[in-house]
Residue, then its C-alpha position, 0 to 999 in steps of 0.5 A: m717480619p724482616a725474615l719474610q721480606t728477606c726471603l721474598n727478596m732472595v726469591f724474586f730479586q736474588g737478594k739485591e739489597d736495593m730491591l727491598k724497597y719494592i717488598v712492603p708489608i700489607g696493612f690490615d685495612r687493605a689487600v694490596p701493597s701500599c706503594p708510597n714511593n711509586k715514582d718508578a712506574s715500571a716497578t713491581y711491588i710485592g706486598y706480604i702479610v701473615l694472616n694467621t698462625k696456628r700450632n700444629i703438633r708438639v714435636l719435642t719436649g725436654m726438661s728446659s724447652s719444647k719445640s712446636s710446629v706452627k702453620q702460617k697463612i701468608r698472603l702475597a700481593f703483586m702490583g706493577a709491570q711483572s705482577e702476573i708473572f711474579a704471581n704465577s711463578t709461585l705455582m712452580w715454587d715446589e720445583r725451585v731449589d732456590v725457593q726451598t733454600a730461601f724458606e729453609k734459611m727462615e726455618a720454614q717449609l712451604d705447604y705445596d698443595n694448598r695455594e690459591l691465586y686470584t686477582r682484584v681490581v684496585e680502583e683509583h677513583g676511576f683513574n688508572n685502575e690496576i689489577c692486583w694479583i694475590v696469592d694465599l699460601y701456607a708455610h710450616s715452621f718451628y718455635t722453641q719454647v724455653f722453660d727457664n727464666g729467659p724469653w719464652i719463645q724464640q725463632e730466628g732472632l725473634v723473642i716473644g714474652g719473657 
């Protein structure tokens, strides 16, 4: 999901390309970001995953296409020197225009009343245990379904089906 990675880069690192290496997907078998190049001890890693997507309502129907609203549950996990600061900053996202603009570029809008922040201790076999700050939040976006012979669903460069 490059669009979400780009959005998070805009929010946390003002879009600096060299910082994308600190924004990594979370695997299904773990709740924290995998930090394969953790040579920078002062770095804060941001993990992300879309936990689920569900359709809300049908918005617009035409003869050749239909727009549908979907709601996605997103998990962000922070590990490193600024993890607590980064996680707590998500509670103020509804007041930050830059965050709203970053999600708007992704054709999404945050659900501000349904956000949860909690911690988890990551055990490293008894050595250097670390606290991971986790935020679960929801976002709404739109998918366009095309009924001609082309791809079925389109969203910002993403094509599913066909």
